[in-house]
ZAZA-577115 format. One record per residue (C-alpha): residue number from 1; z, x, y; residue in three letters. Coordinates in steps of 0.05 Angstrom, whole numbers, plus 32768, in hexadecimal, padded with zeros to 4 digits. Each point is the difference from the previous one (the first is absolute). Layout:
BEGIN
> seq pz px py type
> NUM Z X Y ALA .
...
END
This chain:
BEGIN
> seq pz px py type
> 1 8000 8000 8000 MET .
> 2 8010 803A 802F GLU .
> 3 7FBB 801D 7FF4 LEU .
> 4 7FDF 7FBD 800A TYR .
> 5 8023 7FF5 8042 GLN .
> 6 7FEB 8044 8019 GLN .
> 7 7FB9 8002 7FE5 PHE .
> 8 7FE3 8013 8045 ASP .
> 9 8031 8038 800E ARG .
> 10 7FE0 8046 7FFA PRO .
> 11 8025 802B 7FCF LEU .
> 12 8026 803C 801B GLU .
> 13 7FEF 8045 7FE8 GLU .
> 14 8041 8006 7FD9 SER .
> 15 7FED 7FC1 7FDA GLU .
> 16 7FB9 8018 7FF3 LEU .
> 17 801A 8041 7FE3 GLU .
> 18 8023 7FD9 7FCA LYS .
> 19 7FC6 7FD1 7FF2 ILE .
> 20 7FC6 8032 7FFE ARG .
> 21 8012 8023 7FBF PRO .
> 22 800C 7FBC 7FDF LEU .
> 23 7FBC 7FE7 8017 VAL .
> 24 7FDF 803F 7FE5 ARG .
> 25 8021 7FF6 7FBD ARG .
> 26 7FE7 7FB9 7FFC ARG .
> 27 7FBA 8016 8017 ALA .
> 28 8000 802E 7FC4 ASN .
> 29 800B 7FC1 7FD5 ARG .
> 30 8047 8010 7FEE GLU .
> 31 8021 7FBF 7FEA PRO .
> 32 802A 7FDF 8035 LEU .
> 33 803B 7FFC 7FD0 GLN .
> 34 8001 804C 7FF9 TYR .
> 35 7FFD 8008 804C ILE .
> 36 8039 7FCE 800B VAL .
> 37 8025 801D 7FC5 GLY .
> 38 801A 7FC0 7FE2 SER .
> 39 7FED 7FBB 7FE6 VAL .
> 40 8026 7FBF 7FF9 GLU .
> 41 8003 7FEC 7FB7 PHE .
> 42 8021 7FBC 7FF7 LEU .
> 43 8045 8009 801E ASP .
> 44 7FFD 804C 7FFA LEU .
> 45 7FE7 8037 802E LYS .
> 46 7FDD 8037 7FD9 LEU .
> 47 7FEE 8045 8017 LYS .
> 48 7FB8 8011 7FEF VAL .
> 49 7FD8 8041 8003 ASP .
> 50 7FCB 8025 7FD8 ARG .
> 51 8030 800B 7FC6 ARG .
> 52 7FF1 7FBA 7FE6 SER .
> 53 7FD4 7FC3 8003 LEU .
> 54 800C 7FD0 803A ILE .
> 55 8021 7FC0 7FE5 PRO .
> 56 7FCF 7FC6 8001 ARG .
> 57 800D 7FB6 800E PRO .
> 58 7FEB 7FF1 7FB8 GLU .
> 59 803C 8028 7FE7 THR .
> 60 802D 7FD6 802C GLU .
> 61 7FE0 7FC4 7FDF GLU .
> 62 8012 801C 7FBC LEU .
> 63 8049 8008 8013 VAL .
> 64 8001 7FBA 801D ASP .
> 65 7FE0 7FE5 7FC0 LEU .
> 66 8033 8023 7FD4 LEU .
> 67 803B 7FEB 802B SER .
> 68 7FF4 7FB8 7FEA LYS .
> 69 8002 8011 7FB5 ARG .
> 70 8036 7FEC 7FCF GLN .
> 71 8028 801A 7FDE PRO .
> 72 8016 8033 8033 ARG .
> 73 7FFB 8048 7FE8 PRO .
> 74 803A 802F 7FF6 GLN .
> 75 7FD5 803E 7FF6 THR .
> 76 7FBD 8010 8022 ILE .
> 77 7FD0 803A 7FF7 LEU .
> 78 7FCD 8011 8036 ASP .
> 79 7FC8 802D 7FE8 LEU .
> 80 7FDC 802A 8034 GLY .
> 81 8030 7FEE 8038 THR .
> 82 7FDE 8027 8038 GLY .
> 83 8024 7FEF 8041 SER .
> 84 8032 7FD7 7FD7 GLY .
> 85 7FE6 7FBD 801A ALA .
> 86 8003 7FD9 7FBF LEU .
> 87 8042 801F 7FE9 ALA .
> 88 8022 7FF4 8043 LEU .
> 89 7FE3 7FBA 8009 GLY .
> 90 8018 7FEA 7FBB LEU .
> 91 8044 8023 8008 ALA .
> 92 8009 7FD8 8041 SER .
> 93 7FE9 7FBF 7FDF ALA .
> 94 802D 8009 7FC3 PHE .
> 95 8041 8021 8017 PRO .
> 96 801E 7FF8 7FBA GLU .
> 97 7FC9 802A 7FE0 ALA .
> 98 7FFC 804B 7FF5 SER .
> 99 7FBC 801F 800D VAL .
> 100 7FDF 803F 7FE5 VAL .
> 101 7FC4 801B 8028 ALA .
> 102 7FD1 8034 7FE3 ILE .
> 103 7FC8 8029 8021 ASP .
> 104 7FDE 8040 7FEB ARG .
> 105 7FFB 8018 8048 SER .
> 106 803C 8027 8019 THR .
> 107 7FED 7FF3 8048 SER .
> 108 7FF8 7FB5 7FF5 ALA .
> 109 8045 7FFD 7FDF LEU .
> 110 801E 8025 803C GLU .
> 111 7FE2 7FCB 802D LEU .
> 112 8019 7FC7 7FD4 ALA .
> 113 8046 801E 8001 LEU .
> 114 7FFE 8004 804C GLU .
> 115 7FED 7FB6 8002 ASN .
> 116 8038 7FEE 7FD0 ALA .
> 117 8032 8025 802C GLU .
> 118 7FE6 7FE0 8040 ALA .
> 119 8006 7FBB 7FE0 ASN .
> 120 8044 800D 7FE0 HIS .
> 121 7FE7 7FF8 7FB8 LEU .
> 122 800C 8045 7FE2 THR .
> 123 8039 7FE6 7FD5 ASP .
> 124 7FD2 7FCC 7FE1 ARG .
> 125 7FC3 802B 7FEE ILE .
> 126 7FF8 803C 7FD3 THR .
> 127 7FC4 802B 800F PHE .
> 128 7FDF 8029 7FC9 LEU .
> 129 7FC5 8030 8002 GLU .
> 130 7FCB 7FFB 7FCA GLY .
> 131 7FC1 7FDE 7FE8 ASN .
> 132 800C 7FB6 7FF2 TRP .
> 133 8034 7FF9 7FC9 PHE .
> 134 8009 804A 7FF0 GLU .
> 135 8042 800D 8024 PRO .
> 136 8025 7FC5 7FE1 LEU .
> 137 8037 8009 7FCD ALA .
> 138 7FE9 7FE9 7FBA PRO .
> 139 8031 7FC6 8000 ASP .
> 140 7FEF 7FE6 8046 ALA .
> 141 7FEC 7FB7 8002 ARG .
> 142 7FEF 7FD1 803A PHE .
> 143 7FFC 7FB6 800E ASP .
> 144 7FC6 800A 802F TRP .
> 145 7FCC 8037 8006 ILE .
> 146 7FD6 7FFF 8040 VAL .
> 147 7FC9 802C 801A SER .
> 148 7FCB 8007 8036 ASN .
> 149 7FD9 8037 7FDE PRO .
> 150 7FBD 8020 8014 PRO .
> 151 7FC9 7FCE 7FF1 TYR .
> 152 7FC4 8010 802D LEU .
> 153 7FC0 8017 7FE0 THR .
> 154 7FDE 803F 8017 GLU .
> 155 7FCA 7FD5 8021 GLU .
> 156 8034 7FD8 8026 GLU .
> 157 8021 8041 8017 TRP .
> 158 7FBE 801D 8019 GLN .
> 159 7FF1 7FC0 8028 SER .
> 160 8047 7FF9 801D ALA .
> 161 800C 8006 804A GLN .
> 162 8011 8046 801B PRO .
> 163 8048 7FE9 800C GLU .
> 164 8007 7FFB 7FB5 VAL .
> 165 7FD1 8035 7FE5 ARG .
> 166 8012 8038 8030 GLU .
> 167 804A 7FF4 800A TRP .
> 168 8023 7FDD 7FC6 GLU .
> 169 800E 8024 7FBE PRO .
> 170 7FC5 7FF6 7FD1 ARG .
> 171 802C 8006 7FC2 GLU .
> 172 8027 7FC2 8016 ALA .
> 173 7FC1 7FD6 8004 LEU .
> 174 7FCA 8015 7FCF VAL .
> 175 8002 7FFA 7FB4 ALA .
> 176 7FCE 8013 7FCA ALA .
> 177 7FDB 7FCF 7FD3 ASP .
> 178 7FEB 7FCF 8036 GLU .
> 179 8044 8002 801F GLY .
> 180 8024 7FE8 7FC1 CYS .
> 181 8019 8040 7FDF ALA .
> 182 8046 8000 801E ASP .
> 183 8008 7FB5 7FFA LEU .
> 184 7FEE 8001 7FB6 GLU .
> 185 802F 803A 7FF3 GLN .
> 186 8038 7FD7 801F ILE .
> 187 7FEF 7FC2 7FD7 PHE .
> 188 7FFD 802B 7FC0 LYS .
> 189 8044 8022 800A GLU .
> 190 8027 7FC7 8020 THR .
> 191 8015 7FDE 7FBE PRO .
> 192 8029 803E 7FEF ASN .
> 193 802B 7FF7 803E TRP .
> 194 8009 7FB4 800A LEU .
> 195 803F 7FDA 7FEE ASN .
> 196 7FF5 7FC1 7FD5 PRO .
> 197 7FE2 7FCC 802E GLY .
> 198 7FEE 8034 8033 GLY .
> 199 7FBE 8003 8024 TRP .
> 200 7FCF 802C 8026 LEU .
> 201 7FE3 7FF2 8045 ALA .
> 202 7FC8 802A 801D VAL .
> 203 7FD3 8001 803D GLU .
> 204 7FB6 8008 7FEC THR .
> 205 7FB9 8004 801A GLY .
> 206 7FDE 7FBD 800C ILE .
> 207 7FCC 8007 7FC8 SER .
> 208 802C 801A 7FC8 GLN .
> 209 8026 7FC3 7FE7 HIS .
> 210 7FD2 7FED 7FC6 ARG .
> 211 8001 8046 7FE4 ARG .
> 212 804A 800A 800B LEU .
> 213 8012 7FBC 7FE3 THR .
> 214 7FDA 8010 7FC0 GLU .
> 215 8021 8044 7FFC PHE .
> 216 8045 7FE2 800B ALA .
> 217 7FF4 7FD0 7FC7 GLN .
> 218 7FED 803B 7FD4 GLU .
> 219 8042 8020 8013 CYS .
> 220 8025 7FC3 7FE7 GLY .
> 221 8011 7FDB 8040 PHE .
> 222 8008 7FB6 7FF1 SER .
> 223 8000 7FE4 8046 LYS .
> 224 7FD2 801B 8036 ILE .
> 225 7FFA 7FE3 8046 GLU .
> 226 7FCA 8011 8032 SER .
> 227 8017 7FF5 8048 LYS .
> 228 7FD7 8000 803F GLN .
> 229 8012 801F 8043 ASP .
> 230 8000 7FD9 8041 LEU .
> 231 7FB5 800D 8008 SER .
> 232 7FF3 7FDD 7FBE GLY .
> 233 7FED 803F 7FD9 ARG .
> 234 801B 8012 7FBB ASP .
> 235 8036 8034 8011 ARG .
> 236 803D 7FFC 7FD3 PHE .
> 237 800B 7FFD 7FB5 LEU .
> 238 8042 7FEB 7FE2 ILE .
> 239 8008 8009 7FB5 ALA .
> 240 8039 7FF0 7FD0 SER .
> 241 8011 8000 7FB6 TYR .
> 242 802A 7FC2 8007 SER .
> 243 7FED 7FB8 800E GLU .
> 244 8044 7FF7 8020 LYS .
> 245 7FEC 8020 8041 ILE .
> 246 7FF2 7FCE 8038 ASN .
END
């Protein structure tokens, strides 16, 4: 409002000195979120930088979708946590649950821990470094397993805007085998880590649901739900071994 009321006031040199480097960064197609240094994610404020993917509105939708599910989880595993968005969002939505968040990137985990500290959730989340399920203890089991893994194809990556292609970490976005390699690995290994009646929820590419649904059935999942995002595109898959899940 202050800017609007003073739109015709020439900026002073001291103000321009602060703005010029920010304008140059944006002119180089650096994402606005990296320039500002933070994003609002549901009721959380998350620090963002080049160490991890910028949290998307679709991931907020996934947390909102899961927050309405019953029964409420006591244990949650977030695979490929990045900035910690999913882990923190679910820890906030389910204060009775303990959360484990895994990422293979040391720098991404450092960022996720910074976000947990800033949002006073460090006592609720355990951060582990490793590739998918590798760092878990053999007897670890979870009510929910969630993930927003890489799912872009190489073609989608090459055609992405410079803000994505030149600034965000490629390894957090692109997967082999038409974008399905990491998703299929998660579906394949998840049964070893779910509690009875537990279920898996993942964010996916918009043209992958038929293939992933068939693969989930091959992995033994008995109930598979395809959910759309707010733009009406297939975006989330929720799979369970139990018909008791609502």
